[in-house]
C-alpha positions in Angstrom: 0.0 0.0 0.0 2.9 2.4 0.8 4.4 1.7 -2.6 1.1 2.3 -4.4 0.7 5.6 -2.5 4.2 6.6 -3.4 3.5 6.0 -7.1 0.5 8.2 -7.0 2.5 10.9 -5.3 5.4 10.6 -7.8 3.0 11.0 -10.7 2.1 14.5 -9.5 5.7 15.6 -10.2 5.7 14.4 -13.8 5.3 16.8 -16.7 2.5 15.5 -19.0 4.5 16.6 -22.1 7.9 15.0 -21.5 6.7 12.4 -19.0 9.7 13.2 -16.8 10.1 15.0 -13.4 9.4 18.7 -13.7 12.3 21.0 -14.6 11.6 24.6 -13.9 7.8 24.0 -13.5 5.5 26.8 -14.6 1.8 27.2 -14.4 -0.5 28.4 -17.2 -3.9 30.2 -16.7 -6.0 27.0 -16.7 -4.0 25.8 -13.7 -1.9 23.0 -15.2 1.8 22.7 -14.7 4.5 21.8 -17.2 8.3 22.1 -17.6 9.1 25.5 -18.8 11.0 24.3 -21.9 8.3 21.8 -22.9 5.4 24.2 -22.8 7.4 26.9 -24.5 8.2 24.5 -27.4 4.5 23.4 -27.4 3.4 27.0 -28.0 6.1 27.6 -30.6 4.9 24.6 -32.8 1.2 24.5 -32.1 -1.3 25.9 -34.6 -3.4 27.2 -31.7 -2.3 28.4 -28.3 -4.0 25.8 -26.1 -3.3 23.6 -23.0 -2.0 20.1 -23.9 -4.0 18.7 -20.9 -7.4 20.3 -21.1 -7.3 21.8 -24.6 -8.4 25.2 -23.3 -7.6 27.8 -26.0 -5.9 31.0 -25.2 -6.4 33.9 -27.6 -3.1 35.5 -26.6 0.0 33.6 -25.6 -0.2 32.8 -21.8 2.4 34.4 -19.6 4.4 31.6 -17.9 4.7 31.9 -14.2 7.2 29.9 -12.1 5.3 27.6 -9.6 7.5 28.0 -6.4 5.5 25.4 -4.5 5.8 22.7 -7.1 9.5 23.6 -7.5 10.1 23.0 -3.8 8.2 19.7 -3.8 10.1 18.4 -6.8 13.4 19.4 -5.2 12.3 17.5 -2.0 11.2 14.5 -4.0 14.5 14.4 -6.0 16.5 14.6 -2.7 14.6 11.7 -1.2 14.9 9.6 -4.4 18.7 10.1 -4.5 19.2 9.2 -0.8 16.5 6.6 -0.3 16.0 4.9 -3.7 14.6 1.6 -2.3 11.7 3.5 -0.7 10.3 4.5 -4.1 10.8 1.3 -6.2 9.3 -2.1 -5.4 11.3 -4.0 -8.1 14.8 -2.6 -7.5 17.1 -5.4 -6.3 20.6 -5.2 -4.9 23.4 -6.6 -7.0 24.9 -9.9 -5.8 28.7 -10.1 -5.3 30.5 -10.0 -8.6 27.5 -8.8 -10.5 27.2 -5.4 -12.2 24.6 -3.3 -10.4 21.3 -3.1 -12.2 21.5 0.7 -12.1 24.6 0.6 -14.3 22.8 -1.2 -17.1 19.7 1.0 -16.7 21.8 4.2 -17.0 23.6 2.9 -20.1 20.3 2.0 -21.8 18.9 5.4 -20.8 21.9 7.2 -22.3 21.4 5.2 -25.6 17.7 6.0 -25.6 18.2 9.7 -24.9 20.7 9.9 -27.8 18.2 8.2 -30.2 15.5 10.5 -28.9 17.7 13.6 -29.5 18.5 12.5 -33.1 14.8 11.7 -33.7 13.7 15.1 -32.4 16.3 16.9 -34.5 15.0 15.1 -37.6 11.4 16.1 -36.8 12.4 19.7 -36.2 14.1 19.7 -39.6 10.9 18.4 -41.2 9.0 21.2 -39.5 11.4 23.8 -41.0 11.2 22.2 -44.5 7.4 22.1 -44.3 7.1 25.7 -43.3 9.4 26.7 -46.3 7.3 24.7 -48.7 4.1 26.2 -47.3 5.6 29.7 -48.1 6.3 28.5 -51.7 2.7 27.2 -52.0 1.3 30.6 -50.8 3.5 32.4 -53.4 2.2 30.0 -56.1 -1.4 30.8 -55.3 -1.2 34.2 -56.9 0.6 33.1 -60.0 -1.1 33.4 -63.4 1.9 31.8 -65.2 0.8 28.2 -65.9 4.3 27.0 -66.8 5.7 28.5 -63.6 2.9 26.9 -61.6 3.5 23.4 -63.0 7.3 23.6 -62.6 7.2 24.9 -59.0 4.2 22.8 -57.9 5.8 19.6 -59.2 9.0 20.4 -57.2 7.1 21.2 -54.0 4.8 18.2 -54.4 7.7 15.8 -55.0 9.6 17.1 -52.0 6.5 16.6 -49.8 7.1 12.8 -49.5 8.1 12.8 -45.9 9.4 9.7 -44.0 6.8 7.4 -42.8 6.9 6.9 -39.1 4.9 3.7 -38.8 6.7 2.6 -35.6 8.5 4.9 -33.2 10.3 2.7 -30.6 12.1 5.6 -28.9 10.5 7.3 -25.9 12.6 10.5 -25.7 12.7 12.3 -22.4 11.6 15.5 -24.0 8.8 16.8 -26.2 8.8 14.1 -29.0 5.0 13.7 -28.9 4.5 17.5 -29.3 6.9 17.7 -32.3 5.4 14.7 -34.0 1.9 16.2 -33.7 3.3 19.5 -35.1 4.8 17.8 -38.1 1.6 15.9 -38.8 -0.5 19.1 -38.5 1.8 20.9 -40.9 1.8 18.1 -43.4 -2.0 18.0 -43.4 -2.2 21.8 -43.7 0.3 21.8 -46.6 -1.5 19.1 -48.5 -4.8 20.9 -48.1 -3.1 24.2 -49.3 -1.7 22.3 -52.3 -5.1 20.8 -53.1 -6.7 24.3 -52.9 -3.9 25.6 -55.2 -4.6 23.0 -57.8 -8.3 23.6 -57.6 -7.6 27.3 -58.3 -5.3 26.5 -61.2 -7.8 24.1 -62.7 -10.5 26.8 -62.6 -8.0 29.1 -64.5 -7.2 26.7 -67.3 -10.9 25.8 -67.7 -11.4 29.3 -69.0 -9.6 28.2 -72.2 -12.3 25.6 -72.9 -12.8 24.8 -76.6 -15.6 22.9 -78.3 -14.0 19.7 -79.5 -15.7 17.2 -81.8 -14.4 14.0 -83.2 -13.3 13.8 -86.8 -14.9 10.8 -88.5 -12.4 11.0 -91.4 -9.6 10.1 -89.0 -11.5 7.3 -87.2 -10.1 3.7 -87.4 -12.5 1.2 -89.0 -12.9 -0.3 -85.6 -14.5 2.8 -84.1 -18.1 3.8 -83.8 -19.0 7.5 -83.3 -22.2 9.0 -81.8 -24.3 11.3 -84.0 -23.1 14.4 -82.2 -19.5 13.3 -82.7 -18.8 13.6 -79.0 -18.6 9.8 -78.1 -16.4 7.0 -79.4 -16.1 3.3 -78.6 -14.5 0.3 -80.2 -16.3 -2.5 -82.1 -15.2 -6.1 -82.4 -15.1 -6.2 -86.2 -13.9 -3.4 -88.6 -16.4 -1.5 -90.7 -16.2 -1.5 -94.5 -15.4 2.1 -95.0 -13.3 4.0 -97.6 -9.7 4.7 -96.6 -8.2 8.1 -96.9 -4.8 9.7 -96.0 -6.2 11.1 -92.7 -7.6 7.8 -91.4 -5.9 5.5 -88.8 -5.7 2.2 -90.6 -4.5 -0.2 -87.8 -4.8 1.3 -84.3 -8.1 2.2 -82.7 -7.4 5.9 -82.8 -9.2 9.1 -83.7 -8.4 12.8 -83.7 -10.5 15.9 -83.0 -11.6 18.1 -85.9 -10.2 21.2 -84.3 -6.5 22.0 -84.8 -4.3 24.5 -82.9 -1.1 26.2 -83.8 -1.0 28.9 -81.1 -2.5 30.0 -77.8 -4.1 27.9 -75.1 -6.9 25.4 -75.2 -8.6 23.0 -72.8 -11.1 20.1 -73.0 -12.5 17.4 -70.8 -13.1 13.7 -71.5 -15.2 11.2 -69.5 -13.3 7.9 -69.0 -15.7 6.3 -66.5 -16.2 2.6 -66.7 -13.2 1.9 -68.9 -10.3 -0.5 -68.2 -8.0 1.1 -70.8 -7.7 4.2 -72.9 -5.3 6.7 -74.5 -5.8 10.5 -74.3 -3.9 13.7 -75.2 -2.8 15.7 -78.2 -0.9 14.8 -81.4 0.9 16.5 -84.3 -1.1 16.8 -87.5 1.8 15.1 -89.3 1.9 11.8 -87.4 2.0 8.5 -89.2 -1.6 7.2 -89.3 -0.9 4.0 -91.3 1.4 2.1 -89.0 1.4 1.0 -85.4 3.5 3.7 -83.8 4.7 4.0 -80.2 3.0 6.9 -78.5 5.8 9.3 -77.4 6.7 13.0 -77.9 9.4 11.9 -80.3 6.7 10.4 -82.5 4.4 13.4 -82.1 2.2 12.2 -79.3 1.8 13.8 -75.8 -0.5 11.4 -74.0 -1.3 9.4 -70.9 -2.9 6.0 -70.8 -4.7 3.4 -68.7 -4.1 -0.3 -68.9 -5.5 -3.2 -66.8 -7.9 -1.0 -65.0 -5.3 0.6 -62.7 -2.0 0.9 -64.5 -1.6 4.6 -65.4 1.4 5.9 -67.4 2.6 9.0 -69.1 3.8 8.1 -72.6 7.3 9.5 -72.4 10.3 7.7 -73.6 10.6 5.5 -71.5 7.1 5.7 -70.0 6.6 7.1 -66.5 4.4 5.1 -64.1 1.8 7.4 -62.4 0.8 6.7 -58.8 -2.7 8.2 -58.5 -4.6 8.3 -55.2 -7.9 7.7 -57.1 -9.0 6.6 -60.5 -10.0 9.6 -62.7 -13.5 9.5 -64.0 -13.0 12.6 -66.1 -9.7 13.9 -67.4 -9.0 17.5 -68.3 -6.4 18.3 -71.0 -4.7 21.7 -71.1 -2.2 22.9 -73.7 -0.2 26.1 -73.8 1.3 26.1 -77.3 3.9 28.9 -76.9 5.1 27.6 -73.5 5.3 24.0 -74.7 3.1 22.7 -71.9 0.6 19.8 -71.9 -1.2 19.1 -68.6 -3.6 16.4 -67.5 -6.0 16.9 -64.6 -8.3 14.6 -62.6 -11.3 16.9 -62.8 -13.4 15.4 -60.0 -10.6 15.4 -57.4 -8.9 18.6 -58.7 -5.6 16.8 -58.9 -2.7 17.3 -61.4 -2.1 13.9 -63.0 1.0 14.7 -65.2 2.6 17.6 -67.1 4.8 17.5 -70.2 6.9 20.6 -70.1 9.5 22.1 -72.5 7.8 20.6 -75.5 8.8 21.9 -79.0 5.6 22.4 -81.1 6.3 23.2 -84.7 3.1 21.7 -86.2 -0.6 21.9 -85.7 -1.8 20.0 -82.7 -5.1 18.1 -82.6 -6.9 16.4 -79.6 -6.1 12.6 -79.7 -8.4 9.8 -78.4 -8.2 6.0 -78.3 -11.0 4.0 -76.5 -8.8 0.9 -77.1 -10.2 -2.6 -77.9 -13.4 -4.0 -76.4 -11.8 -6.9 -74.5 -15.0 -9.0 -74.9 -17.1 -6.2 -73.5 -15.0 -5.4 -70.4 -13.9 -2.1 -72.1 -17.1 -1.3 -74.0 -17.7 2.1 -72.3 -17.2 5.0 -74.6 -14.9 8.0 -74.3 -17.1 11.0 -74.1 -16.1 14.7 -74.7 -18.1 16.6 -72.0 -18.8 20.3 -71.5 -16.8 21.9 -68.7 -18.7 22.5 -65.5 -17.4 25.8 -64.2 -17.4 26.2 -60.4 -17.0 29.3 -58.3 
């Protein structure tokens, strides 16, 4: 019973942030006590000024006042713990002759743990600093009307955001690890939300360059069927008996838009819902339409594709695998001819899928579509050119 009572008493001298005996204990207005360094760091990294114990929010930073009574009690407790250690520990055993005292092993383990904790905290604090710098970059991007600059800077910031995954933290540092981890997590979440808002704003800007795209039946492969309004295309099992012409794709299930562009900016959206594979993008007017050609910028194609229901790639040379958080149901395509920029957006989730930058356009560009083969009905859904739904 005495030991249990002592444990309860000892707990009163532990800081709830670092879980160690108070060092320079201070009191905040809600009445809770903390180590001065711990609560100062908490207020430095927290989004809101609030108590870690009761979550009371302070609209101005609280003035920290030294708690003389707690300081005296802690000093008394530490004095007793140093001179009468067996009183406060029920499982401490004296070393037998010839054995290394248990305290020596414990101290060595503690030093190792403290060193690991210090390194871990330094790493987390570095992440906080990097996150804050990236958030400043995102805020600067939010006011940019330069689409090429946006894509270049957004891509670098987005790539750099891939922080280390801390799935298991085995170190229990004697300081403010929990507070720093929470601060990192909060900043990561805030930065991701800021970046999502940024892409949403950029998508609204490029949607202003919407053009009315229709499919060109003279370029359609014999395997393709078009809707009467020339807005939908899907693939049939057997080719149609139609007259060939220099513009028509003879082998691949491809088709181009009627509209061509040799300057300026243009944007269109295509529904890809229900499909297991498709190709989409823009192509040069001078591409080879009579042979099976690899889709790549070198061959005059700037496209992305889907295969096997979940395998997304940008058709660069070699292709780049795209790790998407969700499967796009509608894809937006934006081209800035003078800047040599082709961007693909997941319209519903307002996410940037991929961007070709630094492209050299010297020919007319046309929207490019391929619904791909039917696969026995698995891929029978059409590609549909849809009107842009402008949002405020």
